[in-house]
LOFI-458233 format. One line per field, with one value per residue (C-alpha): residue number from 1; residue in three letters; x, y, z. Coordinates in pm, 1 decimal. Example, Ala and Ser with C-alpha at 12.3 -4.5 7.8 and 13.67 -1.06 7.14 Angstrom:
! LOFI-458233
seq: (1  2) .
type: (ALA  SER) .
X: (1230.0  1367.0) .
Y: (-450.0  -106.0) .
Z: (780.0  714.0) .
//
This chain:
! LOFI-458233
seq: (1  2  3  4  5  6  7  8  9  10  11  12  13  14  15  16  17  18  19  20  21  22  23  24  25  26  27  28  29  30  31  32  33  34  35  36  37  38  39  40  41  42  43  44  45  46  47  48  49  50  51  52  53  54  55  56  57  58  59  60  61  62  63  64  65  66  67  68  69  70  71  72  73  74  75  76  77  78  79  80  81  82  83  84  85  86  87  88  89  90  91  92  93  94  95  96  97  98  99  100  101  102  103  104  105  106  107  108  109  110  111  112  113  114  115  116  117  118  119  120  121  122  123  124  125  126  127  128  129  130  131  132  133  134  135  136  137  138  139  140  141  142  143  144  145  146  147  148  149  150  151  152  153  154  155  156  157  158  159  160  161  162  163  164  165  166  167  168  169  170  171  172  173  174  175  176  177  178  179  180  181  182  183  184  185  186  187  188  189  190  191  192  193  194  195  196  197  198  199  200  201  202  203  204  205  206  207  208  209  210  211  212  213  214  215  216  217  218  219  220  221  222  223  224  225  226  227  228  229  230  231  232  233  234  235  236  237  238  239  240  241  242  243  244  245  246  247  248  249  250  251  252  253  254  255  256  257  258  259  260  261  262  263  264  265  266  267  268  269  270  271  272  273  274  275  276  277  278  279  280  281  282  283  284  285  286  287  288  289  290  291  292  293  294  295  296  297  298  299  300  301  302  303  304  305  306  307  308  309  310  311  312  313  314  315  316  317  318) .
type: (MET  ARG  ARG  ALA  ALA  LEU  LEU  GLY  CYS  ALA  ALA  LEU  ALA  LEU  ALA  LEU  PHE  ALA  ALA  ALA  PRO  ALA  ARG  ALA  GLN  ALA  THR  ARG  THR  TRP  VAL  SER  GLY  VAL  GLY  ASP  ASP  VAL  ASN  PRO  CYS  SER  ARG  THR  ALA  PRO  CYS  LYS  THR  PHE  ALA  GLY  ALA  ILE  SER  LYS  THR  ALA  ALA  GLY  GLY  GLU  ILE  ASN  CYS  LEU  ASP  PRO  GLY  GLY  PHE  GLY  ALA  VAL  THR  VAL  THR  LYS  SER  ILE  THR  LEU  ASP  CYS  SER  GLY  THR  LEU  GLY  SER  ILE  LEU  ALA  SER  GLY  SER  ASN  GLY  VAL  ILE  ILE  ALA  GLY  ALA  GLY  ILE  GLY  VAL  ILE  LEU  ARG  GLY  ILE  GLU  ILE  ASN  GLY  ALA  PRO  PRO  GLY  GLY  SER  GLN  GLY  LEU  ALA  GLY  ILE  LYS  VAL  LEU  GLN  GLY  ALA  SER  LEU  LEU  LEU  ASP  ASP  VAL  ARG  ILE  TYR  ASN  PHE  GLY  GLY  GLY  GLY  ALA  PRO  ALA  VAL  ASP  ILE  GLU  PRO  GLY  VAL  SER  GLY  GLY  GLY  SER  GLY  ALA  PHE  LYS  LEU  ASP  ILE  ARG  ASN  THR  THR  VAL  SER  ASN  ASN  ALA  GLY  GLY  ALA  ILE  LEU  VAL  LYS  PRO  ALA  ALA  GLY  TRP  SER  VAL  ALA  ALA  SER  LEU  HIS  ASP  VAL  GLY  MET  TYR  THR  SER  THR  TYR  GLY  VAL  ARG  ALA  GLU  ASP  ARG  ALA  LYS  VAL  THR  VAL  PHE  ARG  SER  THR  ALA  SER  ASN  HIS  THR  ASN  ASN  GLY  TYR  LEU  ALA  VAL  SER  THR  ALA  SER  PRO  ALA  GLU  ILE  ASP  LEU  VAL  GLU  SER  VAL  ALA  ALA  ASN  ASN  GLY  THR  ASN  GLY  VAL  ALA  THR  SER  GLY  ALA  ALA  ALA  THR  ILE  ARG  LEU  ALA  HIS  SER  SER  LEU  ILE  ASP  ASN  ALA  THR  GLY  ILE  ASN  SER  GLY  ALA  GLY  GLY  ASN  ILE  ILE  SER  THR  THR  PRO  ALA  THR  ASN  PHE  ASN  ALA  GLY  ASN  GLY  THR  ALA  GLY  THR  PRO  GLY  GLY  THR  VAL  ALA  LEU  GLN) .
X: (-711.5  -497.9  -777.7  -1026.7  -786.5  -740.9  -1115.5  -1162.0  -903.1  -1064.8  -1406.9  -1268.0  -1097.9  -1419.3  -1617.9  -1367.4  -1371.8  -1751.2  -1756.5  -1500.2  -1655.4  -1661.3  -1394.9  -1506.9  -1574.9  -1347.6  -1479.2  -1252.4  -1150.3  -973.0  -1004.5  -733.3  -706.0  -458.3  -642.1  -810.8  -1145.1  -996.5  -792.5  -912.9  -951.3  -690.9  -466.2  -180.9  -407.5  -691.6  -990.6  -1064.8  -1431.9  -1680.0  -1895.5  -1602.3  -1513.2  -1865.3  -1902.9  -1597.7  -1691.6  -1897.8  -2229.2  -2157.5  -1802.3  -1609.9  -1449.9  -1163.8  -986.4  -608.2  -548.4  -736.8  -953.9  -1292.5  -1446.6  -1768.3  -2141.2  -2266.3  -2585.9  -2578.3  -2790.1  -2629.0  -2509.5  -2178.1  -1951.3  -1777.7  -1509.3  -1262.6  -1164.3  -813.6  -805.0  -1020.2  -1269.7  -1515.4  -1803.7  -1874.7  -2232.6  -2300.9  -2657.1  -2719.0  -2758.1  -2444.8  -2535.8  -2854.5  -2948.4  -3187.1  -3168.1  -3428.7  -3319.1  -2968.7  -2765.9  -2526.8  -2255.6  -2093.7  -1800.8  -1549.1  -1687.1  -1748.7  -2035.3  -2038.6  -2329.3  -2181.5  -1826.9  -1689.0  -1856.7  -2114.4  -2489.9  -2628.3  -2668.8  -3006.4  -2984.6  -2655.5  -2797.2  -3125.7  -3282.5  -3536.8  -3518.6  -3324.7  -3318.0  -3066.8  -2825.2  -2547.7  -2380.4  -2072.5  -1844.6  -1999.6  -2016.1  -2293.3  -2333.4  -2439.8  -2735.8  -3102.0  -3139.1  -3510.9  -3586.4  -3445.2  -3334.8  -2966.2  -3044.7  -3359.9  -3489.8  -3797.2  -3795.3  -4062.2  -4100.2  -3960.7  -4056.2  -4321.7  -4311.5  -4314.4  -4068.8  -3910.6  -3606.6  -3344.4  -3141.8  -2847.7  -2653.1  -2350.2  -2088.2  -2217.9  -2264.6  -2532.5  -2503.2  -2559.6  -2838.0  -3109.7  -3356.5  -3391.5  -3117.5  -3280.0  -3617.9  -3759.6  -4069.3  -4145.8  -4394.3  -4717.3  -4639.3  -4303.4  -4181.6  -3853.7  -3687.2  -3411.4  -3144.1  -2935.6  -2637.2  -2403.0  -2543.5  -2510.3  -2768.7  -2703.9  -2821.4  -3078.2  -3458.2  -3515.1  -3319.8  -3524.2  -3866.1  -4033.3  -4353.8  -4608.9  -4468.8  -4134.5  -3993.7  -3679.7  -3469.6  -3230.6  -2955.7  -2697.2  -2757.8  -2816.5  -3050.6  -2975.3  -2998.7  -3264.8  -3512.4  -3806.9  -3815.1  -3549.4  -3754.3  -4094.5  -4319.2  -4594.0  -4888.2  -5131.2  -5253.4  -5029.6  -4832.5  -4498.7  -4267.0  -3951.2  -3783.9  -3538.8  -3287.6  -3000.6  -3035.0  -3066.6  -3291.5  -3153.8  -3191.9  -3451.5  -3671.0  -4007.4  -4010.1  -3764.7  -3996.6  -4336.2  -4601.5  -4861.5  -5150.6  -5332.6  -5100.1  -4773.2  -4572.2  -4249.2  -4109.1  -3849.2  -3598.2  -3295.5  -3312.2  -3280.5  -3493.7  -3314.2  -3366.1  -3616.6  -3910.9  -4128.7  -3989.3  -4277.1  -4562.7  -4835.4  -5095.6  -5132.2  -5225.7  -5036.3  -4871.3  -4538.2  -4461.4  -4207.1  -4053.7  -4165.3  -4003.5  -3904.2  -3559.9  -3581.8  -3464.9  -3702.8  -3573.9  -3493.8  -3759.5  -3989.5  -4278.4  -4197.7  -4489.5  -4579.9  -4590.7  -4930.4  -4849.7  -4589.0  -4430.6  -4272.3  -3902.9  -3849.0) .
Y: (1091.7  944.5  704.2  990.2  1190.7  897.9  847.0  1215.9  1209.5  902.5  1067.7  1381.9  1179.0  988.7  1310.0  1462.0  1146.9  1145.8  1511.4  1468.3  1501.6  1203.5  1197.7  1435.3  1291.4  1415.3  1630.8  1446.4  1081.7  837.6  478.9  264.2  -76.8  -162.8  19.2  -120.7  -21.6  -21.0  284.0  641.6  681.6  957.5  1005.7  820.9  552.7  503.1  273.1  -23.1  36.1  317.9  168.4  183.7  539.7  679.3  601.1  818.8  1106.3  1403.7  1482.6  1695.0  1560.5  1384.9  1044.4  1028.3  731.3  725.0  450.0  194.4  -49.9  -206.7  -27.2  -219.8  -156.2  112.9  250.8  630.6  791.7  1137.0  1400.5  1285.9  1297.9  983.9  1104.8  875.6  1118.6  1055.0  686.3  373.4  350.9  65.4  -111.2  -478.6  -563.8  -926.9  -1015.8  -684.2  -309.4  -104.8  222.9  275.6  634.5  641.6  953.1  1225.8  1555.3  1439.6  1540.1  1285.3  1319.9  1021.2  1110.7  902.7  563.3  237.3  19.2  -340.5  -575.8  -900.4  -979.2  -1309.7  -1603.9  -1386.6  -1347.4  -1041.9  -731.2  -567.1  -187.5  -6.6  300.3  297.1  610.6  553.0  890.9  1211.7  1559.6  1538.0  1315.6  1407.7  1137.6  1273.2  1051.6  728.7  392.6  149.3  -189.4  -553.7  -492.0  -586.2  -888.3  -939.5  -683.8  -390.4  -80.2  6.9  356.8  334.7  676.2  614.4  864.1  788.6  425.1  330.2  546.6  756.1  1125.9  1390.8  1614.7  1733.8  1534.6  1670.1  1437.7  1539.1  1289.2  1405.3  1232.2  890.6  551.4  296.7  -24.4  -398.9  -431.1  -697.4  -434.2  -75.3  185.0  476.4  472.4  792.6  699.9  914.8  778.3  963.3  1293.0  1321.4  1478.4  1448.4  1708.9  1532.3  1654.2  1418.6  1569.4  1362.4  1030.8  707.0  431.9  110.3  -250.7  -267.6  -306.5  68.9  392.9  639.3  572.9  868.0  808.7  1020.8  1348.9  1305.5  1576.8  1470.5  1691.2  1498.0  1689.3  1551.4  1192.3  854.5  560.6  273.0  -104.5  -151.8  -436.5  -200.9  179.7  444.6  703.0  641.4  879.7  709.4  879.9  679.0  954.0  1261.3  1426.0  1282.3  1467.5  1408.6  1687.7  1549.4  1803.1  1725.1  1358.2  1020.8  713.4  443.3  69.7  15.3  -293.1  -124.1  257.4  540.4  762.9  669.7  793.6  608.6  779.0  1103.2  1327.0  1188.6  1425.6  1407.0  1715.0  1682.7  1946.0  1887.9  1513.9  1198.5  883.6  625.1  255.5  181.9  -53.4  259.0  610.5  795.5  619.0  787.0  519.9  436.8  796.7  1115.8  1351.0  1372.9  1726.1  1838.5  2177.6  2373.8  2447.8  2080.5  2032.6  1657.5  1361.5  1064.0  806.2  440.3  320.1  27.5  270.1  638.7  763.1  1129.8  1384.4  1478.3  1846.8  2114.5  2398.0  2694.2  2768.6  3125.3) .
Z: (12373.8  12096.6  11999.2  11980.3  11760.4  11521.6  11497.4  11427.1  11146.0  10993.4  10999.3  10835.8  10562.9  10494.8  10468.8  10226.4  10011.7  9999.8  9900.8  9619.8  9273.2  9038.8  8771.3  8494.4  8151.8  7874.8  7592.2  7345.4  7358.8  7128.0  7007.6  6852.6  6692.9  6970.5  7250.7  7560.0  7711.6  8062.7  7953.5  8011.2  7630.3  7618.2  7315.9  7485.5  7639.5  7389.4  7418.6  7192.1  7105.0  7051.5  7327.7  7569.4  7474.4  7476.9  7847.1  7916.8  7684.6  7795.6  7626.7  7321.4  7305.0  7028.2  6979.2  6726.6  6568.5  6610.6  6352.5  6140.2  6329.2  6383.0  6678.4  6731.6  6724.8  6960.9  7112.8  7145.4  7417.0  7435.4  7190.3  7044.8  6738.5  6610.7  6369.2  6192.7  5916.8  5786.3  5876.3  5838.1  6120.7  6080.5  6252.2  6181.9  6279.2  6197.1  6293.9  6472.3  6421.6  6363.1  6534.3  6737.2  6825.5  7119.3  7332.8  7375.2  7218.0  7121.8  6816.4  6663.5  6397.1  6224.2  5999.0  5806.8  5915.5  5729.7  5860.0  5732.8  5802.4  5670.0  5780.2  5645.9  5814.5  5992.6  5955.0  5778.8  5992.0  6056.4  6010.4  5970.4  6143.2  6336.6  6485.2  6764.1  6943.1  6902.9  6750.1  6465.1  6276.2  6032.9  5822.4  5646.1  5435.4  5561.9  5380.3  5473.9  5308.3  5346.1  5577.9  5550.3  5777.0  5841.1  5569.2  5769.1  5575.3  5590.1  5719.3  5930.8  6042.6  6260.2  6548.8  6805.2  6706.2  7047.6  7341.5  7169.3  7247.5  6978.0  6800.6  6478.5  6369.4  6128.2  5903.9  5685.2  5473.2  5271.4  5057.5  5158.8  4988.1  5082.5  4881.0  4850.2  5105.3  5119.7  5245.9  5136.5  5137.4  5326.8  5503.8  5656.5  5856.9  6162.7  6415.3  6494.5  6665.2  6487.2  6164.1  5975.0  5752.4  5558.3  5317.9  5101.6  4919.6  4698.5  4819.7  4621.2  4681.1  4490.5  4464.5  4742.8  4749.5  4709.3  4723.7  4931.8  5085.9  5260.6  5457.7  5649.7  5787.0  5606.9  5378.8  5191.6  4964.3  4739.6  4558.0  4315.7  4423.9  4256.0  4318.0  4082.5  4040.0  4306.6  4275.0  4334.2  4337.0  4311.6  4506.4  4666.9  4866.4  5068.1  5241.0  5451.8  5687.8  5641.2  5358.3  5246.8  5008.6  4807.8  4609.4  4353.3  4221.6  3981.0  4070.2  3896.3  3916.3  3686.4  3620.7  3893.0  3864.2  3930.1  3916.0  3891.8  4097.8  4241.0  4481.6  4686.3  4866.8  4792.2  4997.4  4857.1  4636.5  4437.1  4260.9  3984.3  3873.8  3647.4  3715.7  3503.8  3497.6  3286.1  3202.8  3479.6  3430.7  3464.3  3480.9  3652.5  3832.6  4039.6  3971.4  4342.2  4424.0  4488.2  4244.5  4064.1  3953.0  3694.7  3633.2  3329.1  3092.1  3119.2  3270.1  3334.6  3124.1  3110.9  2863.2  2806.1  3052.0  2973.8  3034.6  3047.3  3255.0  3277.8  3558.4  3692.1  3715.9  3655.9  3846.3  3670.9  3700.2  3813.2) .
//
C-alpha cells in the first residue's frame, strides 16, 4: 500500500512538472559591461551581450544598457529595441556584420549605439547593419564607422535578398553618422517583390565610397543631411527594371570625387529642393539616364563643382 502511494505521488508530481509553463521572457532586460550571459538579464543581474539578452527578452521588448560597454554583434529575428541612450553602448564587429536583421514581419529599433567595424588589431567589418528580412527599422542616434570589408555598405538595406518573399519595408534614420567606410555609407536595394520607403533626417555620411545609393523599388527622402568626401557619388538613384527615387530637401552634397547627385537608368529620379551641391567633380549628372528635377523658382545652390551640370526638369514650388 505504501509503495503504491509513493508511486502515485511521484506520478502526480511528474504530471504537474510537465504541465508547468516555461519561464516567461521579460519585456525589458539589461546588459552591462560587467554582466554575465548566464544571468536572467534583470537590472540587478544583467547580461554581458546583446545576443545573450535577446534570447531572454520577449518579442516587442526592450534591451537597455546599464553602463558603458561593448555588447557584441547580434542577429535579430524578432521585434526588439536595443537602447543605450544615456551611456556608451557599442558593438565591435571585426571581420563580421555588426547587426543582422532577419525575421519576417519584425520591427527593430536601435538607439544610442556605436557600431565599429575595425577595432585595433582586427580585420575590417563587413556591414554595420544588414537587413535581410523584416518590416521596419529605426536608427536613432547611431554611429557607424570603419566597415566595408569585401565592398559591403555600412548600412545595407536589402530586404528579401535572403529568404525571398515579398513586402514593403520602412526605414527611418535620425541623428546618425555613417563615416570612414571602405564601401558605401547607405545602400537601399530591395529584392524583387519588395519595396523600401526610407526617410533620412539629420544624417551625416562622410568619407566612404558613396553617401546614399537607392536602387529599384526604393524611395528615399533625405532631409537636412550631408554626403561629403566620398570617392564616388554623394547621392545616386539607379533603375534597372523599376523606378528608384531620391528626394533631397535642405541637404548637402560636397567634395565628392564623381558626382554630387546622379541618376542611372530611365526610371531613376532625384528631386532637389533647398539643397546645395558644392565642390564636387560634377554637381548634377543624369548622363546615364533618368532625370534630376529642381524646384522653380530655383532654391538650390550649385557652385564650385568641376562641372556644374543642369537639371533635366523643374517642379514648381507651391
